[in-house]
C-alpha positions in Angstrom: -126.4 45.6 120.7 -125.5 47.0 117.3 -121.8 47.6 117.0 -120.3 50.9 115.7 -116.6 51.1 114.8 -114.9 54.4 115.7 -112.0 55.7 113.8 -109.5 58.3 114.9 -107.0 58.5 117.8 -106.9 60.5 121.0 -103.5 62.1 121.3 -103.2 62.7 125.0 -105.0 65.0 127.4 -104.4 68.1 125.3 -106.0 66.7 122.2 -108.6 69.3 121.0 -110.8 66.5 119.9 -110.9 64.7 123.2 -114.0 66.5 124.5 -115.9 65.9 121.3 -115.0 62.2 121.3 -116.1 61.9 124.9 -119.4 63.4 124.1 -119.8 61.1 121.1 -119.0 58.0 123.2 -121.6 59.0 125.8 -124.3 59.6 123.2 -123.6 56.3 121.4 -123.6 54.3 124.6 -126.8 56.0 125.8 -128.5 55.1 122.5 -127.6 51.4 122.7 -124.6 51.2 120.5 -121.6 48.9 121.4 -118.4 50.7 120.5 -115.3 49.2 118.9 -112.1 51.2 119.2 -113.4 53.6 121.8 -109.9 54.4 122.9 -108.6 54.9 119.3 -105.7 52.5 119.8 -106.7 49.5 117.5 -104.4 48.7 114.6 -105.9 48.2 111.2 -103.9 46.4 108.5 -104.6 45.3 104.9 -105.0 41.7 106.2 -107.6 42.4 108.9 -109.6 45.4 107.7 -112.3 43.3 105.9 -112.8 41.4 109.1 -113.2 44.6 111.1 -115.8 45.7 108.5 -117.7 42.4 108.8 -117.8 42.8 112.6 -119.4 46.2 112.6 -122.9 47.6 111.8 -121.8 51.2 111.3 -118.7 53.4 111.1 -118.0 56.8 112.6 -114.9 58.9 111.8 -113.9 61.6 114.3 -112.2 65.0 113.9 -108.5 65.3 113.4 -108.4 63.4 110.1 -105.1 61.5 109.5 -103.9 59.7 106.4 -104.9 56.4 108.0 -108.4 57.7 108.7 -108.8 58.9 105.1 -107.6 55.5 103.9 -110.3 53.7 105.9 -113.0 56.2 104.8 -112.1 55.9 101.1 -111.9 52.1 101.5 -115.5 52.0 102.8 -116.6 54.3 100.0 -115.0 52.0 97.4 -116.9 49.1 99.1 -120.2 50.9 98.6 -119.2 51.6 95.0 -118.4 48.0 94.2 -121.5 46.6 96.0 -119.5 44.8 98.7 -122.1 42.7 100.5 -120.3 43.1 103.8 -121.2 46.8 103.7 -124.8 46.4 102.7 -127.0 48.8 104.8 -124.1 49.9 107.0 -123.9 53.7 107.4 -120.7 55.7 107.6 -120.7 59.1 109.4 -117.8 61.6 109.4 -117.8 64.0 112.3 -116.1 67.1 110.9 -116.2 69.6 113.7 -112.7 70.9 113.0 -112.9 71.0 109.2 -110.0 68.6 108.9 -111.9 66.4 106.5 -112.5 69.2 104.0 -109.4 68.6 101.8 -110.4 64.9 101.6 -113.9 65.9 100.5 -112.5 68.3 98.0 -110.5 65.5 96.4 -113.7 63.4 96.0 -115.6 66.4 94.5 -112.8 67.0 92.1 -112.8 63.4 90.9 -116.6 63.6 90.5 -116.1 66.5 88.2 -113.3 64.6 86.3 -115.7 61.7 85.8 -113.9 58.9 87.7 -116.4 59.0 90.6 -120.0 58.7 89.5 -121.6 58.8 92.9 -122.0 61.9 95.1 -119.8 61.0 98.1 -122.2 62.9 100.4 -124.8 60.2 99.9 -122.5 57.6 101.3 -119.9 59.3 103.6 -122.4 61.2 105.7 -121.0 64.4 107.3 -122.1 65.6 110.7 -121.2 68.9 112.4 -121.7 67.8 116.0 -121.9 64.6 118.0 -125.7 64.8 118.2 -125.8 64.9 114.4 -124.0 61.6 114.3 -126.8 59.9 116.2 -129.4 61.5 114.1 -127.7 60.3 110.9 -127.3 56.8 112.1 -131.0 56.6 113.0 -131.9 58.1 109.6 -130.0 55.5 107.7 -131.4 52.7 109.9 -134.9 53.9 108.8 -134.3 54.8 105.2 -131.2 52.7 104.2 -128.4 53.7 101.8 -128.8 54.8 98.2 -128.1 52.4 95.3 -124.6 52.8 93.9 -126.0 52.5 90.3 -124.0 49.5 89.2 -125.1 46.2 87.8 -123.3 42.8 87.4 -122.3 41.7 84.0 -122.0 38.1 84.9 -120.9 35.6 87.5 -117.2 35.2 88.4 -115.6 31.8 87.8 -112.0 33.1 87.9 -109.2 31.1 89.5 -105.6 32.0 90.2 -102.7 31.1 87.9 -99.1 32.1 87.7 -96.3 32.3 85.1 -92.8 33.2 86.3 -91.4 36.7 85.5 -88.8 36.4 82.7 -85.2 36.3 84.0 -84.2 39.4 82.0 -86.9 41.7 83.4 -85.5 44.5 85.5 -88.6 45.4 87.6 -92.4 44.9 87.9 -94.4 48.2 87.7 -97.8 48.3 89.3 -100.2 50.7 87.5 -103.1 52.0 89.7 -105.8 53.7 87.5 -109.4 54.0 86.5 -111.5 51.2 85.1 -114.2 53.6 84.1 -112.6 56.5 82.2 -113.1 55.9 78.4 -111.9 59.2 76.8 -109.6 58.3 73.9 -106.7 60.3 75.2 -106.7 58.5 78.5 -106.9 55.1 76.8 -104.1 56.0 74.5 -101.9 57.0 77.4 -102.7 53.7 79.2 -102.0 51.6 76.1 -98.8 53.4 75.5 -97.5 52.9 79.1 -98.3 49.2 79.0 -96.4 48.9 75.7 -93.5 50.9 77.0 -93.2 48.7 80.1 -93.0 45.5 77.9 -90.5 47.1 75.5 -88.3 48.1 78.5 -88.4 44.6 80.1 -90.7 45.7 82.9 -93.6 43.6 84.1 -97.0 45.2 84.3 -99.1 44.7 87.4 -102.7 46.0 87.6 -106.0 45.5 89.2 -107.0 43.2 86.3 -109.9 45.3 85.1 -111.1 44.8 81.5 -112.4 48.4 81.0 -111.2 51.9 81.0 -107.5 52.9 81.4 -106.9 49.7 83.3 -108.0 47.6 80.4 -105.9 49.7 78.0 -102.7 49.3 80.1 -103.2 45.5 80.1 -103.9 45.5 76.4 -100.7 47.5 75.7 -98.5 45.2 77.7 -100.0 42.0 76.4 -100.0 43.3 72.8 -96.2 44.0 73.1 -95.6 40.5 74.5 -95.0 41.6 78.1 -95.3 39.7 81.3 -98.6 41.1 82.6 -100.2 40.3 85.9 -103.1 41.4 88.0 -105.3 40.8 91.0 -109.0 41.1 91.5 -111.9 40.0 93.7 -115.1 38.1 92.8 -117.6 40.9 93.3 -115.6 43.4 91.2 -115.0 40.8 88.5 -118.8 40.4 88.3 -119.1 44.2 87.6 -116.1 44.7 85.3 -114.9 41.4 83.9 -111.3 40.3 83.4 -108.9 41.2 80.6 -107.5 38.6 78.2 -103.8 37.6 78.0 -102.7 37.9 81.6 -99.5 36.0 82.4 -100.4 35.7 86.1 -103.6 36.3 88.0 -104.1 36.4 91.8 -107.7 36.0 92.9 -108.2 37.4 96.4 -111.3 37.6 98.6 -111.3 41.3 99.3 -109.9 44.6 98.0 -107.4 44.8 100.8 -105.6 41.5 100.3 -105.8 42.3 96.6 -103.8 45.5 97.2 -101.4 43.5 99.4 -100.5 41.0 96.7 -100.1 43.7 94.1 -97.7 45.6 96.3 -95.8 42.4 97.2 -95.2 41.6 93.5 -94.2 45.1 92.4 -91.0 47.1 92.5 -92.5 50.5 91.5 -95.9 52.2 91.2 -97.5 54.5 88.7 -100.6 56.4 89.7 -102.6 57.1 86.5 -105.8 59.1 86.4 -108.3 57.2 88.5 -111.1 57.4 91.0 -111.8 56.4 94.7 -110.1 53.1 94.3 -106.9 54.7 92.9 -106.9 57.2 95.8 -107.3 54.3 98.2 -104.4 52.4 96.7 -102.1 55.5 96.8 -102.9 56.3 100.4 -102.0 52.7 101.3 -98.6 53.2 99.6 -98.0 56.5 101.4 -99.0 55.0 104.8 -96.6 52.1 104.2 -93.9 54.6 103.3 -94.5 56.6 106.5 -94.4 53.3 108.6 -91.2 52.2 106.8 -93.0 49.0 105.9 -90.6 46.5 104.2 -93.2 46.0 101.5 -92.4 49.5 100.2 -88.6 49.6 100.8 -86.8 50.8 97.6 -90.0 51.2 95.6 -90.7 54.5 93.9 -94.1 55.9 93.4 -94.8 58.2 90.4 -98.0 60.3 90.1 -99.0 61.0 86.5 -100.5 64.5 86.9 -101.9 64.7 83.4 -103.1 67.9 81.9 -106.6 67.3 80.4 -108.0 69.2 77.4 -109.7 71.7 79.7 -106.4 72.7 81.2 -106.8 70.9 84.5 -104.1 68.7 86.0 -105.8 65.5 87.2 -104.2 65.1 90.6 -103.6 68.6 91.8 -106.0 68.5 94.8 -104.7 65.1 95.9 -101.1 66.3 95.7 -102.0 69.3 97.8 -103.5 67.0 100.4 -100.6 64.6 100.4 -98.0 67.3 100.9 -99.5 67.9 104.4 -98.8 64.4 105.5 -95.9 63.0 103.3 -92.2 63.6 103.3 -90.3 64.9 100.2 -89.3 61.9 98.1 -92.3 59.7 99.1 -93.6 60.2 95.6 -92.5 61.8 92.3 -94.7 63.7 89.9 -94.7 63.2 86.1 -96.6 65.7 84.1 -96.1 64.0 80.7 -96.2 60.3 79.7 -92.5 60.6 78.6 -91.5 61.5 82.2 -92.9 58.3 83.8 -90.3 55.7 82.9 -87.3 57.9 83.7 -88.8 58.7 87.1 -89.2 55.0 87.7 -85.7 54.2 86.7 -84.4 57.1 88.8 -86.2 55.9 91.8 -85.0 52.3 91.3 -81.4 53.4 90.8 -81.4 55.6 93.9 -82.7 52.8 96.0 -80.2 50.2 94.8 -77.3 49.2 97.0 -73.9 50.6 96.1 -72.2 48.6 93.4 -75.5 47.2 92.1 
């Protein structure tokens, strides 16, 4: 039987989504689907999520969207965008009977208008308003398939890992999550400036090792200033975007989740620059780790650069609104100008240091 992976958790007998989930389970079983996570109690981690994707033929998200659910949904969307072969032909349906997914969809619509998401998320994350609609959508995709993401390879990846130690006089490594597609000069100038500032202030620069967009500019700024500059990427994305020159260390990983993990492990602070679905995915992972008090995020500040663009729109406003529903004060700081980023990083690092450090 084909296997569908259900996301979402049933929170006791009074959960308002319990009846909808029960109806969905009945319909899926009756139509011949085998169901993973029918009880909503399976744990997904960065280390096992790709295996869970490989094991499944379809994905269904239920009402009562949580931060973890949104992370899984955006992760699958990023996989579609980057032509992950493990997602080829596998549909994703979001059952949104309670409207809890609307803020998430609003973030994706906003990023589409801002130019960092080129695809219409509605073509890939297929919304359903009732359980019967989920079955109809799964059948439609089985017959018609999924749309093309509109991306082409620029070459084959022959990358391998290499590593150079962080200089002894460096005070921290800062990971910059950002867009590899935005090419407007003001965004690129910000990225190059931040990379240069990190090097000049004895801070290592960690990134997703993309050659283009803001990501490429950040790397260029750090490398150009003689900074220790590291990154991680995966073969199928390297084939779409290439790798930047001058990296001090590079960690090749098999999937986007272990890629995130090694970047988090090797960083002491995080800056969220303007970006797309991948940047949202990475930020949600950080916030989930914060909520779980995961040791990987202990004492590590997160700074969102909520840049005002020439049209008078602040880049991350919808995402910040969404996060405030789920996150605690202090989980992240907001910088509205480039000059505020390094002080926010230093403040976060100082506040987290032991007394007497």
